[in-house]
N, C-alpha and C positions, 0 to 999 in steps of 0.2 A: 485140708484141715479136718480133723476128726470131730464127730458130733459129741462133744463133751458137755458136762453140766454148765460150764462157763459159756459155751457157744449157745446152748439152749436158752440160757438166761439172757444173753445178749440179743438173741433173735426176738424174744418177748419184749424187751425194752425198746428195740429199734422199731418194732411194729407199733408200739404205743407212741413213740416219738414221731413216727411218720404220720400218725393220725392227728397229733397235737400240733406240731410245727411251730411252737412258740419260739424255739431256739434257732430258727432257720438262719438268722444272720450272725450267729455267735462264732462260727469257725467253718472250716471246710467240710467237717463231718456231716452236718445236717443237710446242706445242699446235695451231698452225695447220697444221703439216705433217701431224699425225695425222688431220686432218679429210678428207684426200684420199688416194686410192690411186694416182693418177698426177698428173703435173704438166705443165700446159700452160706455154707461154712466159709468158703473162700471169700465171699462178700464181707462177712463179718471180720475175717482176718484183715482184709483191706481197710475197713473202717476203723478197726482197733489200732492199726499202725498209722492211719491218717490222723488219729487223735493225738494231740500234743499235751493232753492233761491240763488244760488251762483252768478247768473246773467251773467256768462260768455257768454252764448248763446246770450243774448240781445246785448252785445257790439260787438259780432262777426258777427251777422246776417246782411246779405245784404238787407234783406226785412223788417228790423225794421223801425219804423217811422224815417223820414218822407216819406218812401216808401208807395205807395198807398195800399199795402197789410197790412201794419201796424202790422207786426208780433212782438209780445211782450210776449214770452213764460213765463218768470217769473211772470209777472202781471196776465196773463190769468190763469195760473195754481194756483196762489194764490187765485183768485176768486173762482175757483172750489174747492179748498181746504177748504176755509172758508164755502162754502155751504155744503161740506161733513161733517164738524163738526156738523152743524145743523141737517143734514139728519140722522146721526148715533147716536146722543146724546140720552141718557136714563136718566130718563123717557122722553118721547116725549114732555110732557107738559112744561119741562124746556129747551127745545131745543132753543127756541127763546131768551134765555139769551145771546146767541152768538151775536145776532143782535145789542145789546147795551152793549157790553161787558165791556167797560170802565166805564160806568155809574153803571152797576151791581157790578163790583169789588169794586168801591168806596163806594157804599151804603152798601154792605155786610161788608166791612172792618169797616166802621163807626159804624154800628149796632152791630157788633161782639165785638168791643172794649167797647162800651157802656154796652152791656150785661154782659161781664166779670167784668167790674168795678162795676156794680150794685150788681152782685152776691157777689163779694169780700167784698164790703162795708156792705152788708146785713149780711154776716157771721161773719166778724171780726169787733170789735169795733174800733173807731178811734184810741184808744191807741194801739191796736194790729196792725192795718193796717199800722201805721206810726212808729212802734217801730223798733229800731235798735237792732238786735239780734246777730250781728257778724256772726260767722260760726256755730251757734248753730244748731244741728241736727233737722230736721223736721221744720226749720223756714219757708220754703215756704208753708208748709201745714197749718201753723197757719193763713195764709192769705186766702188761698184757699185749702180746704181739698183735700187729695189725691184722694178720691173716686169721687169728683166732676170733677177733672182733667181727671180721667180715663173714666168716663161715657161720658163726652163731647168729649174727644179726640178720644176714640175708636169708639164711635158712628158715629161721622162725618167722620173720616178717613176711617172707614169700609164702610160707604155708598159711599164715593168717589171712593174707590178701586172697589166696585161692579159696580158702574156706568161706570167707565173706562173700566172694563172688558166687560160689555154689549155693550158699544160703539165699542170696538175692534171686538167683535163677529159680530155686525151688519156690520162693514166695511168688515170683511172677507167674510161674506155671499154674499155681493154685489160685492166686488172687489178682493177677494182672488183667489189664484190659485186653479184649479180643480184637480191638480195632488197631489200625496202623498207628505207629508212633511218628509224629511229625516233628520237624525242627522247631516249630512254634511251641508245641507241647513241651519239648525238652527245655526250651528257653524259659518258659513259665515255671516249670518244676525247679529248675536250677535257681531261679530268682527267689521263689518261695522258700527253698531250702537254705540258701545262703543268708537271706534276710530274717529267717525264723519268723515269717509272717504270722504263722498260726500260734505263736507264743504271745501274740498280741490280743488273743481272744477275738472279740468283736471290734477291736480297735483301741480299747482303753487299757489293755493289759490282762494279766491273769488274776484269778482270785486265789492268791497263794494260801491263805489260811482263814479267810473270812469273805464277806460279800464286798469288801473294799478291793478296788482294782489297783494293780501295780505292774510296772515293767521290770521289776528287779530280776525276776527269773529269766526274762528274755535277755537282759544286759549281761547277766552272769553266764548264761549259755554262750553269748557272743564272746565273752572274755575267755571262756574255757576252750571253745572251738578255735578261736583265733590264735590263742596261745599255743595250742597243739599244732596248728599248721605252721606257725612261725618256728617252732622247735624243729619240725620236720624240714622246713626250708633251710634252717641253719645246718642240719646234717647234710643236706644235698649240696649246699654251697661249700661246706668243708670237704666234701668228696671231690668237688671240682678243683678246689685249691690244691688238694694233695695229689690227685691223679694227673691233672692237666697243667697245673702251674708249678708243680714241684715244691709246694709249700706245706710241709707237715705240721700238724698241731703240736703244741698249743699255739694259739694266735693271740696277738695283742688285743686289748679291750676295744680299741678303735679299729675293728675289722668286721666285715659283714657277718661271718659265722657267729662271732661272739655277741655282737649287737642283736642279731636276730634271735639267738638263743636266750639272751638275757631278758629282752622284752617279752619273748614268748613264755619263758619260765615264770615271770612275774604275773603275766596275764592268766596263765594256767593255774597258778597258785590262788589268785584272787577268785577265779571262777569256781574252782573245786571247793575251796574252803567256804565261799559264800553259799553255794548250793547245799553243802553239808549242813551249814548253820540253819538254812531255811527248813531242812528236813526235821530238825529238832523241835521246831515250833509249829509245823504245819498241822492243819485239821486232820485228824485220823479218819474221819468218815468217808471222804471221797478217794481214799487211797487204799492199797492193799498192803497191810502191815507186814505180811510174811515176805514180801519182796524187798523190804527195806534193807535187810542185811546185804543183799547183792548190790543194791544201789550205793550204799554207804561204803562197802568194800572197794568198789571201783573208783569212787571219788577219792578215797584215801590213797589208793594205789597211784592214781594220776597225780595227786598232790605231792606224794613222796617222790615220784619220779622227777617232778619239777623242782622241788626243794633240794633234793640231793644233787641235781644238776647245778643249781645255783651255788650250793655249798662247794662242790668240786671246783667251780670257777674261782671261788674265793680262796681256796687252799692249794691250788694247783702248783704253786711255786714252793710249797712247804713239804715237810716229811709226811704230812697227813694225806698227800695226794693219792698214794697207792690204795689205801683202804677206802677213801672217798670215791675213787674211780670204780673199785670193785663193787661197792654197795650201790652206786648209781647204775652201773651196767646190770646189776642183779634186778633192780626194779624195772629197767627197760626190758630185760629178757622176760620177766613175769608179765609185763604189759603186752608184749607181743604174743605170748603163749595163750593168754586168756581172752585176747581181743575178740575172737569169733564166738566166744561162749559167755560173754558178759553183757552188761547193759549197754556197752558201746555199740552193739549191733543195731540199736534203735535208730541210729543215724542212717544206716543203709536201708532198712525197711521203710522208714518214714520217707526217705527220698524216693523210693520206688512207689510208695503209695501216693506221694505228691505227683509223680509222673502219671500214674493212672488217673488221678483226679484231673490233671491238665488235659489228658486225652479225651475223657468223657464229659468235660465241662459243658460242651455245647450239644450234648446228646439229648434225645427225647427220652421221657421216662421209659424204663424197661419193664418188661413183664417178668423178669427173672433171668438168671444166667445159668 
C-alpha cells in the first residue's frame, strides 16, 4: 500500500484512537489497533478492510468534528479502503476502473445488454425471437444457444473469480498476518463473515444515520448476500438437471432451480433496494460522498439482475420471453465483468481481514510489522 494522504491521515487517527481506547468494545477494529504501537501502510489497509462502517465510533468520539482534531474513523478508513481496491486489483491496467466506478458500471451494463440483444437477434429470426413457446423444452436455447450462454458465462465468470483471487492474494501479501493460519482461525473468520457479526457494532447494531442503533443494515446485507447465493445455487442445480438428468430448461415452478431462483431473486431485490434507500437518508459526515456513485451503481445493477430474472420467470411462456431473456443475460454479463472492479470486492477483502484478525486475536501487542 502506498503512502497516500489518506494513509497518512489514517495513521494519525489510529495513533490517537490507540491512546484514547474509548471505543475498544465497539467492533473488531479497535482491539486490532491495540495490538500495535505503530501502523504500516499494510496495517492500515488491513484495518480499513476490517472496518464494516457501522459508524458507532463516530457518534461516540469526543474528538469528532467540530473538534479541532476532526477524528472521523469511518470516513477515513473508507478512503483507505477504496484506495486498497485500486492498489490490489488485477490486472493493474484495469485498477483505475474503481475511480469512476459508477460510470464504468453503467457503461458496461448498457454495452452488455446491447451485445446480448444483437447476438440473440442475429441468431434467431424475428419469428423465433418473439415466438410464444409455452413451457416447451429448450425454448430458451432457441433464442440464444446453450453453447453461447456457456462460453460467455463461464468465460466472464471464470475471469472474475481469477481476478478476485489475485486481488485477495495481493491484499494478503501486503496486509496479511505473518503467522500460520490455523483451522480454528479459519472457522472463526468464516463464522464472523457469514453472520456479519461486525455489522452489529458493539452488539446493538449500526448507527445508520444518527446515534440511534439499528440492525436494518445487517438484515438487508443478509438478504442481499443470501439472495445472491440462492440465485447462484439455482444456476448450479439447473446445470445438474440439464447435464446429468437430461432435463433442459425451462422448469416448472415447483422445482428446485425455480424455487431457489425465485426466493433468491426476491431476497436480492429486498436487500439491494433497502440498502439503496438507506443511502438516500444517511448522515453525510461519516461517509465519503465521492464513493456514493459506485456504491449506488452496483446496488442498482444487482437489483436489475434480480428483477429482470423474476420478470423472465413471469413471461417465459409468452412472446416476451426472447427480449426478457436477452436483457436479463445482459445484466448478468455486466455483473460478471465488473465484479472484480466494483464495491462487491469488499466481501473478499473483509473476509481476508477477518481471517487475519482471527489469526492474531491471541497475540501479544506488537512493536510494528
